N, C-alpha and C positions, 0 to 999 in steps of 0.2 A: 504494500500500500504506500502511496506517496501523498504528500500534503495536497489537499484540494486547492483549486484556484482561489476559492473564497477564503480559506484559511491562510494562504500565502499573502493575499491582499491584506488580510487582517494583521498578519505579522509585520508586513511592510509598513502599515499605518502605525502600528505600535512603535516600531523602530523610529519612524519619522517623528512621532510625538515625543519620544524620549530624547531624540537629538535636539528638538526645539526647546525642550525643558531641561537640557543638560546642566545649565547653570544652577538650577534649583537643587539638583542631585549632587552637584559639586559642593554647594553650601551645606547640604546635609552631611556629606563626608567630612567637611571642615570641622564640624561639631565633635568629631572623634579624634582630633589631634590632641595630644600626642600619642594616643593609643594606636593610631594607624600611621604607617610610615609614608604612604603615598595617597594624597587626597585624590589625585586623578585615577589611580588604580582602584581605589575604594569606590569612587563614583561610578567607574566603569562596571565594577562588580554589582553595584546596586541596580544599575540600569539593565544589565544583561539578566540579572535575576528577575527583575520585574517583567521583562519581555518573555522570559521562559515561563513565568507564572501565568502570564496572559495566554501564551500558547497552550498550556495545559488546561486553563480554564475554558478556552474555546472548544477543546475536545470534550471536556466534561459537560458543557452546555449542550453539545450535540449528542450526549450520551454515548461517547466513543472513548476509546483509549488509544493514544498514539502508539504505533508500532515502532520497532527498532529503525526501520527505514525512514519513518516520519521524523524521528528524533535526529537521525543522521542528517536528513535534509534540512531540518531546522538549524542544526549546528552549522551547516554550510552557509545558509542564508545569513545567520548572525555573524559568522566569521568574515564573510564577504563585506558586510556593512560595518564591521568593527573599526576600521580606520576612520570612518565618518563619525562614529560615536566618540572615539578618542579625540579626534580633532575638535569636535564641538565642546568637549570637556576642557580641552587645553586652551582654546582660543581666548576665553576671558582672562586666563592666567597670563598669556602672552601680552594681551592688551594692558594689563596692570603693570607688567614689567616695563613696557614701552612708555607708559605714562610717567613712571618713576624716573626713567632715564632722561625725560625732557627737562 
């Protein structure tokens, strides 16, 4: 079984949402300093965890269970979009550094 087009579209929309809201998740991660070593990596983990939770919830709402192939495909989708997620998390940090240098 592979992920349906409807579920792929949903996953893409989730990833887009979290990319757009990445600054909020970075701020959440900042609340855990000094317990966490990397705010960016922590925010990335929060976001990917939320996307995964949404993926599972979509299947549960359809009264289905994702198979191994679905999970592998989900992981590929998320891995392909990971650079965009990471960039969105890091952009505000880069902007702050540039402002300090001015």
